[in-house]
C-alpha positions in Angstrom: -185.3 -199.3 -84.2 -185.8 -196.6 -81.5 -183.1 -194.0 -80.7 -182.6 -195.6 -77.3 -181.4 -198.8 -79.0 -178.8 -196.9 -81.1 -175.7 -195.5 -79.5 -173.4 -192.5 -79.8 -169.9 -193.4 -78.7 -167.4 -190.9 -77.2 -163.9 -192.1 -78.0 -161.6 -190.7 -75.3 -157.9 -190.3 -75.9 -156.2 -187.0 -74.7 -159.5 -185.3 -73.5 -160.1 -187.2 -70.2 -162.9 -184.9 -68.8 -166.6 -184.1 -68.8 -166.2 -180.4 -68.2 -165.8 -178.2 -71.3 -166.1 -181.1 -73.6 -168.0 -180.3 -76.8 -168.0 -183.9 -78.1 -169.6 -185.3 -75.0 -172.2 -182.5 -75.0 -173.1 -183.2 -78.6 -173.3 -186.9 -77.9 -175.7 -186.3 -75.0 -177.8 -183.9 -77.2 -178.0 -186.5 -80.0 -180.9 -188.4 -78.4 -179.1 -191.7 -78.7 -177.9 -193.9 -75.8 -174.4 -192.6 -74.9 -171.4 -194.8 -74.2 -167.8 -193.8 -73.7 -164.7 -195.7 -74.6 -161.0 -195.6 -73.6 -158.3 -198.2 -74.3 -154.9 -198.6 -72.8 -153.4 -199.2 -76.2 -150.6 -201.8 -75.8 -148.7 -200.0 -78.5 -148.2 -197.2 -76.0 -146.3 -199.4 -73.6 -143.7 -201.2 -75.7 -139.9 -200.9 -75.0 -137.7 -198.8 -77.3 -134.4 -200.1 -78.5 -132.9 -197.4 -76.2 -134.1 -199.5 -73.2 -137.0 -197.4 -72.0 -140.8 -197.8 -72.4 -142.8 -195.5 -74.7 -144.9 -194.8 -71.7 -143.3 -195.6 -68.4 -144.7 -195.9 -64.9 -145.1 -192.3 -63.8 -147.1 -191.1 -66.7 -149.0 -194.5 -66.9 -150.0 -194.1 -63.2 -151.2 -190.6 -63.8 -153.3 -191.8 -66.8 -154.7 -194.7 -64.6 -155.8 -192.1 -62.0 -157.2 -189.9 -64.7 -159.3 -192.7 -66.1 -160.6 -193.7 -62.7 -161.7 -190.1 -62.2 -163.2 -189.9 -65.6 -165.2 -193.1 -65.0 -166.7 -191.6 -61.8 -167.5 -188.3 -63.5 -169.3 -190.1 -66.4 -171.1 -192.3 -64.0 -172.6 -189.2 -62.3 -174.0 -188.4 -65.7 -175.3 -192.0 -66.0 -172.8 -192.7 -68.8 -170.8 -196.0 -68.8 -167.1 -195.9 -69.7 -165.9 -199.0 -71.6 -162.3 -199.7 -70.6 -160.3 -201.9 -72.9 -156.6 -203.0 -73.2 -156.5 -203.9 -76.9 -155.5 -201.6 -79.9 -158.4 -199.4 -81.0 -158.9 -201.4 -84.3 -159.2 -204.6 -82.3 -161.4 -203.2 -79.5 -163.7 -200.6 -81.0 -165.3 -202.6 -83.8 -166.6 -205.1 -81.2 -168.2 -202.4 -79.1 -169.6 -200.5 -82.1 -171.3 -203.7 -83.2 -172.5 -204.7 -79.8 -174.1 -201.3 -78.9 -175.3 -200.4 -82.4 -173.2 -197.3 -82.6 -174.4 -194.8 -85.2 -172.1 -191.8 -84.4 -168.6 -191.5 -82.9 -167.5 -188.3 -81.1 -163.8 -187.7 -80.7 -161.2 -185.0 -80.2 -159.6 -184.0 -83.5 -156.0 -185.2 -83.7 -153.6 -184.8 -86.5 -150.3 -186.4 -85.6 -149.2 -189.6 -87.2 -150.0 -192.2 -84.5 -153.5 -190.9 -83.8 -154.4 -190.7 -87.5 -153.2 -194.3 -88.1 -155.4 -195.4 -85.2 -158.4 -193.8 -86.7 -157.7 -195.2 -90.2 -157.3 -198.7 -88.8 -160.7 -198.5 -87.0 -162.3 -197.0 -90.1 -161.2 -200.0 -92.1 -163.0 -202.3 -89.7 -166.4 -200.7 -89.3 -169.5 -199.7 -91.3 -168.8 -196.8 -93.6 -172.2 -195.3 -92.7 -171.1 -194.5 -89.2 -170.8 -190.8 -88.7 -167.6 -189.4 -87.2 -167.8 -186.1 -85.3 -164.5 -184.5 -84.6 -164.1 -181.5 -82.3 -161.1 -179.4 -81.5 -161.0 -179.7 -77.7 -157.4 -179.0 -76.8 -156.9 -175.3 -77.9 -157.2 -172.0 -76.1 -157.8 -170.3 -79.5 -160.1 -172.3 -81.6 -158.8 -173.0 -85.1 -162.0 -171.6 -86.7 -161.5 -168.3 -84.9 -158.0 -167.5 -86.0 -157.5 -164.6 -88.4 -155.1 -166.6 -90.6 -155.2 -170.0 -92.4 -153.1 -173.0 -91.4 -150.3 -172.3 -93.9 -150.1 -168.7 -92.6 -149.5 -169.6 -89.0 -146.5 -167.3 -88.0 -143.1 -169.0 -87.5 -142.3 -166.6 -84.7 -144.2 -166.9 -81.4 -144.4 -163.2 -80.6 -146.2 -162.5 -83.9 -148.7 -165.4 -83.3 -149.4 -164.2 -79.8 -149.9 -160.5 -80.6 -152.3 -161.3 -83.5 -154.3 -163.8 -81.4 -154.5 -161.5 -78.4 -155.8 -158.7 -80.5 -158.2 -160.5 -82.9 -159.4 -163.7 -81.3 -162.4 -163.7 -78.9 -162.1 -166.7 -76.6 -165.0 -169.1 -76.5 -166.8 -169.8 -73.2 -165.9 -172.9 -71.1 -168.8 -175.4 -71.2 -170.3 -176.9 -68.0 -171.1 -180.6 -67.6 -173.9 -181.8 -70.0 -177.3 -182.7 -68.6 -177.3 -186.0 -66.8 -179.0 -188.8 -68.7 -181.5 -191.2 -67.1 -180.2 -194.3 -65.3 -181.5 -196.5 -68.2 -178.6 -195.1 -70.2 -176.1 -197.1 -68.0 -174.9 -200.4 -69.4 -173.4 -203.4 -67.6 -169.8 -203.6 -68.6 -166.4 -204.6 -67.2 -165.0 -201.2 -66.4 -162.0 -202.3 -64.4 -159.1 -199.9 -64.7 -155.8 -201.8 -65.2 -152.9 -201.5 -62.8 -149.3 -200.8 -63.6 -148.6 -204.5 -63.3 -151.3 -205.2 -65.9 -149.5 -202.8 -68.2 -146.2 -204.6 -67.6 -144.8 -201.8 -65.5 -143.1 -201.8 -62.1 -144.8 -200.2 -59.0 -144.1 -196.6 -57.9 -142.6 -195.7 -54.6 -143.4 -192.0 -54.1 -140.3 -189.9 -53.7 -140.8 -187.2 -51.0 -138.5 -184.9 -52.9 -141.0 -184.6 -55.8 -142.3 -181.2 -56.8 -145.4 -182.9 -58.2 -147.1 -185.0 -55.5 -150.6 -184.6 -57.1 -153.0 -187.2 -58.5 -154.5 -187.5 -62.0 -158.0 -186.6 -63.0 -160.2 -183.5 -63.2 -161.1 -183.4 -59.5 -157.5 -183.3 -58.5 -156.9 -180.6 -61.2 -159.7 -178.4 -59.9 -158.4 -178.8 -56.3 -155.0 -177.7 -57.4 -156.5 -174.7 -59.2 -158.5 -173.8 -56.1 -155.4 -174.1 -53.9 -153.0 -172.2 -56.3 -155.4 -169.4 -57.2 -157.8 -168.9 -54.4 -156.4 -170.4 -51.2 -152.7 -169.5 -51.5 -153.1 -166.7 -54.2 -149.8 -167.9 -55.8 -151.1 -166.7 -59.1 -150.3 -163.2 -58.1 -146.6 -164.1 -58.0 -146.3 -166.6 -60.8 -144.0 -164.5 -63.1 -141.5 -164.1 -60.2 -141.4 -167.8 -59.2 -142.0 -169.7 -62.5 -138.2 -170.3 -63.0 -138.0 -172.1 -59.7 -136.8 -175.6 -59.1 -138.0 -176.7 -55.7 -141.4 -177.3 -54.1 -144.9 -177.5 -55.4 -145.7 -173.8 -55.8 -143.0 -172.2 -57.9 -145.3 -172.9 -60.9 -148.9 -173.8 -61.4 -148.2 -177.5 -62.2 -151.3 -177.6 -64.4 -149.5 -179.1 -67.4 -150.0 -182.8 -66.6 -153.8 -182.3 -66.4 -153.7 -180.2 -69.6 -151.6 -182.8 -71.4 -154.1 -185.7 -71.0 -157.1 -183.4 -71.2 -158.3 -183.7 -67.6 -158.4 -179.9 -67.6 -159.0 -177.6 -70.6 -157.0 -174.4 -71.2 -160.2 -172.4 -71.4 -161.2 -173.5 -67.9 -157.9 -172.1 -66.6 -158.2 -169.0 -68.8 -161.6 -168.0 -67.5 -160.6 -168.7 -63.9 -157.7 -166.4 -64.4 -160.0 -163.7 -65.6 -162.3 -164.2 -62.6 -159.2 -163.9 -60.3 -158.2 -160.7 -62.1 -161.6 -159.3 -61.3 -161.9 -160.4 -57.7 -158.3 -160.5 -56.4 -155.7 -158.8 -58.6 -154.6 -158.3 -62.2 -150.9 -157.9 -62.7 -148.0 -159.2 -64.8 -148.2 -162.6 -63.2 -151.8 -163.2 -64.0 -151.1 -162.3 -67.6 -148.0 -164.5 -67.7 -150.0 -167.7 -67.0 -152.2 -166.8 -70.0 -148.9 -166.1 -71.9 -147.8 -169.7 -71.2 -151.1 -171.1 -72.3 -150.6 -169.3 -75.6 -147.2 -170.9 -75.9 -148.9 -174.2 -75.6 -151.4 -173.3 -78.3 -148.5 -172.1 -80.5 -146.7 -175.4 -80.6 -150.0 -177.2 -81.5 -150.5 -174.8 -84.4 -146.8 -175.4 -85.5 -147.5 -179.1 -85.4 -150.8 -178.6 -87.3 -149.0 -176.5 -90.0 -145.9 -178.7 -90.5 -147.2 -182.2 -89.8 -144.7 -185.0 -89.6 -141.7 -182.6 -90.1 -141.8 -182.2 -86.3 -140.6 -185.8 -86.0 -137.8 -185.5 -88.6 -134.2 -185.1 -87.5 -133.9 -181.8 -89.5 -137.0 -180.4 -87.9 -139.2 -177.9 -89.5 -136.1 -176.0 -90.8 -134.8 -179.1 -92.5 -131.3 -178.4 -91.2 -128.6 -181.0 -91.8 -126.5 -181.3 -88.6 -124.3 -184.2 -87.7 -126.0 -186.0 -84.8 -124.8 -188.9 -82.6 -126.9 -191.8 -81.5 -124.5 -193.7 -79.2 -126.4 -195.7 -76.6 -123.7 -195.3 -74.0 -123.7 -191.5 -74.2 -127.5 -191.4 -74.1 -127.4 -193.5 -70.9 -124.9 -191.1 -69.3 -127.4 -188.3 -69.9 -130.5 -190.2 -68.9 -128.9 -191.6 -65.7 -127.4 -188.2 -64.6 -123.8 -189.2 -65.2 -122.6 -186.2 -67.3 -119.8 -183.8 -66.2 -122.5 -181.2 -65.4 -124.1 -181.5 -61.9 -127.0 -179.2 -62.8 -127.9 -181.5 -65.8 -127.5 -184.6 -63.6 -129.7 -183.3 -60.8 -132.5 -182.5 -63.3 -132.2 -185.9 -65.0 -132.3 -187.7 -61.6 -135.4 -185.8 -60.6 -137.1 -186.9 -63.8 -136.1 -190.5 -63.4 -137.4 -190.6 -59.8 -140.5 -188.5 -60.1 -141.7 -188.1 -63.7 -141.3 -184.3 -63.3 -138.8 -181.6 -64.2 -139.1 -177.8 -64.1 -139.3 -175.8 -67.3 -135.9 -174.3 -66.5 -134.4 -177.8 -66.1 -135.9 -179.1 -69.3 -134.4 -176.2 -71.4 -131.0 -176.9 -69.9 -130.9 -180.7 -70.2 -132.3 -180.6 -73.8 -129.9 -177.9 -74.9 -127.0 -179.8 -73.3 -128.1 -183.1 -75.0 -128.4 -181.6 -78.5 -125.8 -178.8 -78.6 -123.1 -180.0 -76.2 -123.3 -183.8 -76.6 -124.6 -183.4 -80.2 -127.0 -186.3 -79.7 -130.0 -186.9 -81.9 -132.5 -184.7 -80.2 -135.4 -187.1 -81.1 -134.0 -189.7 -78.7 -134.2 -187.1 -75.9 -137.7 -186.2 -76.9 -138.7 -189.9 -76.8 -137.2 -190.2 -73.3 -139.2 -187.2 -72.2 -142.3 -188.9 -73.7 -141.6 -192.0 -71.6 -141.2 -190.3 -68.3 -142.8 -186.9 -68.1 -146.2 -186.7 -66.4 -147.1 -183.9 -68.7 -146.0 -185.3 -72.0 -147.8 -183.6 -74.9 -146.7 -184.5 -78.4 -146.9 -180.9 -79.7 -145.2 -179.1 -76.8 -142.6 -181.8 -76.4 -141.4 -182.0 -80.0 -141.9 -178.2 -80.5 -139.7 -177.4 -77.5 -137.1 -180.0 -78.4 -136.9 -178.6 -82.0 -136.7 -175.1 -80.5 -133.7 -175.8 -78.2 -132.0 -178.0 -80.8 -131.8 -175.4 -83.5 -134.2 -177.0 -85.9 -137.4 -175.3 -84.8 -138.9 -171.9 -84.0 -136.0 -170.1 -82.2 -134.9 -167.3 -84.5 -131.8 -166.8 -82.5 -130.7 -170.5 -82.3 -129.4 -170.1 -78.7 -127.3 -172.5 -76.6 -127.7 -172.6 -72.8 -124.6 -172.1 -70.7 -125.5 -174.7 -68.1 -123.0 -173.6 -65.5 -124.2 -170.0 -65.7 -127.8 -171.2 -65.5 -127.0 -173.2 -62.4 -125.4 -170.3 -60.7 -128.3 -168.0 -61.5 -131.2 -170.4 -60.7 -129.6 -172.6 -58.0 -127.0 -170.3 -56.5 -126.9 -172.2 -53.1 -127.1 -175.6 -54.8 -130.2 -176.5 -52.8 -131.7 -178.2 -55.8 -128.5 -180.0 -56.9 -127.8 -181.1 -53.3 -131.4 -182.5 -53.0 -131.2 -184.7 -56.1 -127.5 -185.5 -56.1 -127.5 -187.0 -52.7 -127.7 -190.8 -52.5 -130.9 -191.7 -54.1 -133.7 -193.0 -51.8 -134.8 -195.8 -54.1 
């Protein structure tokens, strides 16, 4: 059997790009026919007992747009994207058999759901198939760290200082070489709609601070606009705690979360900006935020499923409530705190919330209402466009007193509102009669 009759399959999950994608590059270099695969796993769209979907319409629509963009990017390389709607263990074995897959390339994941998916697929396919896992989601590659996994520091500043001093960042990889048209296969590559996933349609809210689309093309357009056209990067540190509009922060996180954009791509573009335009505290601060993102991934890698336990990585035994009615008050923006309510209504109607808002509503939920923080984390997973399992659970543990905050702080919501929304512009915008 010739190499052209055997396939290398790239299994896409949270790495929805062709740029800076080592697994795709290795698959292309394998000499086999290359096919790509993504499934809208129905287990990601079920309804929690709390009354919300695991993945609701805003994030689902962003994923749909990202898959549409990925399909076009792969097509330009003459690679077909198989799009399925079954669980991986039901879908992948069929395609592996049909296209005589010899090797599978995938992003290395370590959290529980992703590992269970892989094990379920492994149980259904030939044990001789080679699995090639690559760490695609980090700024600092795990192999380049000066400490082992058990030695990952529990304090962010220690992690940051060591990595900044001792880790040389790897280059960002360009697109791989395009394959011949004979590599394309005839498949049904229709991308499902929200209705196909059992979700209601979206009516865009003009108040949203995130009016952007999913996919690498939209991500690179945003980077071009924020860095080079408007030069907002030069002011990032001063505006990053804002609440209104598109430009108070970079808004890169949704594309980073599903892998439409890699952190290394952003990092090296910042470095080019520093050479050609300006280097200041703001340009550094965006790198600082990328390191925070890395840090929560390493905490997750170090502690495993502890990040999903009620006691967190500190194994603290607090008394938490799980009353559905109290949760709904928080989720629907019906608490006694207008600043909390405005942020929760923004999330409900747009799938977006500022970093400042997230810290306040999470702290209020866990430390004022004393609700089980994992319910809040699951609600964020449902709605946030930029949901990332590591950052989401890492941040929720942090503000809930069961994670990596050495000071175990509690946010004074009223003081925060007075400082960051002194004229109540944000609160007035979202607390007015809702448009939909």
